[in-house]
NULUM-510947 format. One record per atom (N, C-alpha, C): residue number from 1; residue in three letters; x, y, z. Coordinates in steps of 0.001 Angstrom, whole numbers. Each point is the difference from the previous one (the first is absolute). Layout:
<sites>
resi NUM&resn ala&xx X&yy Y&zz Z;
...
</sites>
This chain:
<sites>
resi 1&resn met&xx 90982&yy 78068&zz 96221;
resi 1&resn met&xx -822&yy 793&zz -894;
resi 1&resn met&xx 836&yy 981&zz -841;
resi 2&resn ile&xx 1200&yy 329&zz 441;
resi 2&resn ile&xx 812&yy 957&zz -755;
resi 2&resn ile&xx 377&yy -630&zz -1343;
resi 3&resn gly&xx -248&yy 745&zz -1070;
resi 3&resn gly&xx 268&yy -497&zz -1340;
resi 3&resn gly&xx -1181&yy -725&zz -628;
resi 4&resn gln&xx -1119&yy -125&zz 726;
resi 4&resn gln&xx -1190&yy -690&zz -497;
resi 4&resn gln&xx -1009&yy 1007&zz -539;
resi 5&resn arg&xx -838&yy -459&zz -927;
resi 5&resn arg&xx -1124&yy 818&zz -470;
resi 5&resn arg&xx -1179&yy -230&zz 934;
resi 6&resn thr&xx -733&yy 1061&zz 272;
resi 6&resn thr&xx -1144&yy -95&zz 898;
resi 6&resn thr&xx -1053&yy 1014&zz -440;
resi 7&resn phe&xx -1174&yy -90&zz 593;
resi 7&resn phe&xx -1069&yy 943&zz -286;
resi 7&resn phe&xx -210&yy 876&zz 1226;
resi 8&resn thr&xx -73&yy 1313&zz -215;
resi 8&resn thr&xx -124&yy 950&zz 1100;
resi 8&resn thr&xx -1144&yy 959&zz -258;
resi 9&resn gly&xx -359&yy 754&zz 1033;
resi 9&resn gly&xx -989&yy 1056&zz -137;
resi 9&resn gly&xx -1436&yy -471&zz 74;
resi 10&resn trp&xx -290&yy -956&zz 891;
resi 10&resn trp&xx -1356&yy -509&zz 148;
resi 10&resn trp&xx -968&yy 1153&zz 229;
resi 11&resn pro&xx -1154&yy 59&zz -535;
resi 11&resn pro&xx -730&yy -1008&zz -771;
resi 11&resn pro&xx 226&yy 97&zz -1510;
resi 12&resn phe&xx 746&yy 997&zz -489;
resi 12&resn phe&xx 265&yy 143&zz -1430;
resi 12&resn phe&xx 1435&yy -435&zz -248;
resi 13&resn leu&xx 188&yy -1305&zz -197;
resi 13&resn leu&xx 1336&yy -584&zz -28;
resi 13&resn leu&xx 802&yy 412&zz -1230;
resi 14&resn gln&xx 1295&yy 183&zz 242;
resi 14&resn gln&xx 961&yy 260&zz -1062;
resi 14&resn gln&xx 1198&yy -897&zz 242;
resi 15&resn glu&xx 557&yy -532&zz -1082;
resi 15&resn glu&xx 1167&yy -863&zz 117;
resi 15&resn glu&xx 1230&yy 851&zz 265;
resi 16&resn gly&xx 864&yy -497&zz 862;
resi 16&resn gly&xx 1225&yy 719&zz 315;
resi 16&resn gly&xx 1111&yy -966&zz 349;
resi 17&resn met&xx 1216&yy 516&zz 74;
resi 17&resn met&xx 1175&yy -783&zz 365;
resi 17&resn met&xx 477&yy 469&zz 1371;
resi 18&resn val&xx 209&yy -941&zz 909;
resi 18&resn val&xx 488&yy 333&zz 1342;
resi 18&resn val&xx 1506&yy 213&zz -100;
resi 19&resn thr&xx 456&yy 1219&zz 251;
resi 19&resn thr&xx 1431&yy 310&zz -52;
resi 19&resn thr&xx 608&yy 107&zz 1391;
resi 20&resn ala&xx -828&yy 321&zz 999;
resi 20&resn ala&xx 466&yy 112&zz 1382;
resi 20&resn ala&xx -1212&yy -134&zz 918;
resi 21&resn ile&xx 269&yy -396&zz 1229;
resi 21&resn ile&xx -1040&yy -101&zz 1018;
resi 21&resn ile&xx 472&yy 823&zz 1189;
resi 22&resn ser&xx -930&yy 703&zz 626;
resi 22&resn ser&xx 366&yy 886&zz 1095;
resi 22&resn ser&xx -881&yy -267&zz 1206;
resi 23&resn asp&xx 597&yy 28&zz 1190;
resi 23&resn asp&xx -769&yy 1&zz 1240;
resi 23&resn asp&xx 353&yy 1283&zz 738;
resi 24&resn ser&xx -407&yy 102&zz 1249;
resi 24&resn ser&xx 190&yy 1263&zz 717;
resi 24&resn ser&xx 1466&yy 321&zz 299;
resi 25&resn leu&xx 902&yy -975&zz -116;
resi 25&resn leu&xx 1404&yy 256&zz 317;
resi 25&resn leu&xx 954&yy -139&zz -1183;
resi 26&resn phe&xx -289&yy -922&zz -931;
resi 26&resn phe&xx 939&yy -313&zz -1067;
resi 26&resn phe&xx -676&yy -45&zz -1368;
resi 27&resn thr&xx 809&yy 171&zz -1047;
resi 27&resn thr&xx -386&yy -273&zz -1379;
resi 27&resn thr&xx 824&yy -1205&zz -436;
resi 28&resn tyr&xx -661&yy -1004&zz -571;
resi 28&resn tyr&xx 659&yy -1220&zz -432;
resi 28&resn tyr&xx 47&yy -14&zz -1518;
resi 29&resn glu&xx 1222&yy -151&zz -555;
resi 29&resn glu&xx 201&yy 8&zz -1440;
resi 29&resn glu&xx 876&yy -1176&zz -389;
resi 30&resn lys&xx -132&yy -443&zz -1248;
resi 30&resn lys&xx 844&yy -1064&zz -529;
resi 30&resn lys&xx 1170&yy 659&zz -719;
resi 31&resn leu&xx 1221&yy -239&zz 500;
resi 31&resn leu&xx 1195&yy 603&zz -581;
resi 31&resn leu&xx 1064&yy -1058&zz -219;
resi 32&resn val&xx 869&yy 226&zz -986;
resi 32&resn val&xx 1145&yy -877&zz -227;
resi 32&resn val&xx 1088&yy 435&zz 976;
resi 33&resn val&xx 313&yy -874&zz 963;
resi 33&resn val&xx 1005&yy 319&zz 1016;
resi 33&resn val&xx 1383&yy -395&zz -500;
resi 34&resn val&xx 99&yy -1192&zz -600;
resi 34&resn val&xx 1263&yy -497&zz -544;
resi 34&resn val&xx -185&yy -177&zz -1504;
resi 35&resn pro&xx 833&yy 658&zz -819;
resi 35&resn pro&xx -154&yy -150&zz -1454;
resi 35&resn pro&xx 96&yy -1476&zz -419;
resi 36&resn gly&xx -883&yy -399&zz -881;
resi 36&resn gly&xx -23&yy -1378&zz -471;
resi 36&resn gly&xx -898&yy -914&zz 826;
resi 37&resn gln&xx -473&yy 478&zz 1142;
resi 37&resn gln&xx -887&yy -770&zz 869;
resi 37&resn gln&xx -1433&yy 497&zz -189;
resi 38&resn pro&xx -992&yy -844&zz 314;
resi 38&resn pro&xx -1382&yy 478&zz -107;
resi 38&resn pro&xx -274&yy 1113&zz 1017;
resi 39&resn pro&xx -967&yy 878&zz -296;
resi 39&resn pro&xx -299&yy 1097&zz 939;
resi 39&resn pro&xx -561&yy -502&zz 1320;
resi 40&resn lys&xx 265&yy 755&zz 1049;
resi 40&resn lys&xx -489&yy -317&zz 1351;
resi 40&resn lys&xx -878&yy 1141&zz 492;
resi 41&resn val&xx -902&yy -318&zz 926;
resi 41&resn val&xx -861&yy 1016&zz 602;
resi 41&resn val&xx 804&yy 719&zz 1084;
resi 42&resn val&xx 86&yy 1316&zz -137;
resi 42&resn val&xx 779&yy 829&zz 922;
resi 42&resn val&xx -947&yy 978&zz 669;
resi 43&resn ser&xx 153&yy 174&zz 1324;
resi 43&resn ser&xx -841&yy 958&zz 724;
resi 43&resn ser&xx 765&yy 1307&zz 187;
resi 44&resn asn&xx -663&yy 1105&zz -291;
resi 44&resn asn&xx 559&yy 1343&zz 180;
resi 44&resn asn&xx -890&yy 764&zz 960;
resi 45&resn pro&xx 566&yy 526&zz 1098;
resi 45&resn pro&xx -841&yy 754&zz 944;
resi 45&resn pro&xx -487&yy 1318&zz -604;
resi 46&resn his&xx -1189&yy 423&zz 427;
resi 46&resn his&xx -534&yy 1292&zz -420;
resi 46&resn his&xx 776&yy 1119&zz 681;
resi 47&resn thr&xx 46&yy 1143&zz -647;
resi 47&resn thr&xx 570&yy 1184&zz 636;
resi 47&resn thr&xx -996&yy 485&zz 1055;
resi 48&resn pro&xx 414&yy 857&zz 929;
resi 48&resn pro&xx -950&yy 511&zz 993;
resi 48&resn pro&xx -1215&yy 683&zz -634;
resi 49&resn gln&xx 204&yy 774&zz -1065;
resi 49&resn gln&xx -1146&yy 628&zz -663;
resi 49&resn gln&xx -792&yy -1034&zz -784;
resi 50&resn gly&xx 645&yy -1066&zz -472;
resi 50&resn gly&xx -682&yy -1071&zz -710;
resi 50&resn gly&xx -944&yy -787&zz 894;
resi 51&resn leu&xx 332&yy -94&zz 1287;
resi 51&resn leu&xx -875&yy -696&zz 958;
resi 51&resn leu&xx -1343&yy 711&zz 106;
resi 52&resn gly&xx 38&yy 1329&zz 130;
resi 52&resn gly&xx -1235&yy 780&zz 83;
resi 52&resn gly&xx -789&yy -53&zz -1298;
resi 53&resn leu&xx 703&yy 33&zz -1126;
resi 53&resn leu&xx -657&yy -67&zz -1307;
resi 53&resn leu&xx -695&yy -1347&zz -183;
resi 54&resn trp&xx 671&yy -1084&zz 395;
resi 54&resn trp&xx -591&yy -1333&zz -120;
resi 54&resn trp&xx -1265&yy -97&zz 846;
resi 55&resn lys&xx 59&yy 504&zz 1222;
resi 55&resn lys&xx -1157&yy -63&zz 891;
resi 55&resn lys&xx -1163&yy 821&zz -554;
resi 56&resn ser&xx 274&yy 1186&zz -524;
resi 56&resn ser&xx -1085&yy 826&zz -531;
resi 56&resn ser&xx -618&yy -633&zz -1250;
resi 57&resn lys&xx 807&yy -617&zz -865;
resi 57&resn lys&xx -546&yy -678&zz -1173;
resi 57&resn lys&xx -862&yy -1190&zz 403;
resi 58&resn ala&xx 453&yy -764&zz 1003;
resi 58&resn ala&xx -772&yy -1157&zz 468;
resi 58&resn ala&xx -1345&yy 452&zz 571;
resi 59&resn glu&xx -17&yy 1077&zz 766;
resi 59&resn glu&xx -1249&yy 514&zz 559;
resi 59&resn glu&xx -928&yy 519&zz -1097;
resi 60&resn lys&xx 564&yy 631&zz -1025;
resi 60&resn lys&xx -799&yy 505&zz -1118;
resi 60&resn lys&xx -661&yy -1159&zz -754;
resi 61&resn ile&xx 730&yy -1067&zz -247;
resi 61&resn ile&xx -554&yy -1169&zz -687;
resi 61&resn ile&xx -1098&yy -639&zz 843;
resi 62&resn glu&xx 250&yy -157&zz 1302;
resi 62&resn glu&xx -1007&yy -588&zz 885;
resi 62&resn glu&xx -1261&yy 866&zz 28;
resi 63&resn his&xx 160&yy 1314&zz 65;
resi 63&resn his&xx -1144&yy 912&zz 27;
resi 63&resn his&xx -801&yy -106&zz -1291;
resi 64&resn phe&xx 689&yy -37&zz -1157;
resi 64&resn phe&xx -671&yy -110&zz -1293;
resi 64&resn phe&xx -844&yy -1264&zz -74;
resi 65&resn tyr&xx 588&yy -1148&zz 356;
resi 65&resn tyr&xx -745&yy -1255&zz -103;
resi 65&resn tyr&xx -1138&yy -83&zz 1000;
resi 66&resn ser&xx 142&yy 614&zz 1170;
resi 66&resn ser&xx -1089&yy -56&zz 980;
resi 66&resn ser&xx -1152&yy 919&zz -389;
resi 67&resn lys&xx 295&yy 1170&zz -577;
resi 67&resn lys&xx -1055&yy 954&zz -337;
resi 67&resn lys&xx -603&yy -237&zz -1378;
resi 68&resn arg&xx 817&yy -328&zz -988;
resi 68&resn arg&xx -485&yy -118&zz -1382;
resi 68&resn arg&xx -407&yy -1416&zz -378;
resi 69&resn cys&xx 644&yy -1016&zz 602;
resi 69&resn cys&xx -240&yy -1382&zz -432;
resi 69&resn cys&xx -687&yy -849&zz 1072;
resi 70&resn gly&xx -186&yy 540&zz 1201;
resi 70&resn gly&xx -658&yy -747&zz 1061;
resi 70&resn gly&xx 823&yy -1146&zz 555;
resi 71&resn val&xx 1328&yy 113&zz -48;
resi 71&resn val&xx 891&yy -1054&zz 481;
resi 71&resn val&xx 774&yy 533&zz 1194;
resi 72&resn ile&xx -105&yy -681&zz 1127;
resi 72&resn ile&xx 766&yy 368&zz 1197;
resi 72&resn ile&xx 1041&yy -1075&zz 210;
resi 73&resn ala&xx 1279&yy 351&zz -192;
resi 73&resn ala&xx 1084&yy -975&zz 73;
resi 73&resn ala&xx 417&yy -280&zz 1441;
resi 74&resn gly&xx -4&yy 1012&zz 860;
resi 74&resn gly&xx 456&yy -192&zz 1362;
resi 74&resn gly&xx 1507&yy -203&zz 81;
resi 75&resn gln&xx 478&yy -595&zz 1078;
resi 75&resn gln&xx 1420&yy -245&zz 197;
resi 75&resn gln&xx 440&yy -1164&zz -883;
resi 76&resn ile&xx 1093&yy 184&zz -736;
resi 76&resn ile&xx 510&yy -1030&zz -899;
resi 76&resn ile&xx 1375&yy -423&zz 473;
resi 77&resn glu&xx 178&yy -1288&zz 220;
resi 77&resn glu&xx 1283&yy -577&zz 391;
resi 77&resn glu&xx 431&yy -972&zz -1100;
resi 78&resn val&xx 1232&yy 155&zz -488;
resi 78&resn val&xx 503&yy -891&zz -1044;
resi 78&resn val&xx 1235&yy -680&zz 507;
</sites>
């Protein structure tokens, strides 16, 4: 999905470009590792303060969708 166009912000969709993907431990980005070669997906660990920030943002998004949009996501495994 990195480098692809997608629609975000359900139910009022807006087009966007995926530049990075993040889970609770890492941020995944497409970077040129060797000059002249195509970019590769590289994982970068979150800082200790970044771990707490990621968790609080995820909880805020889940709370918004459950209270305002009537969507309960529950546990998500990818």
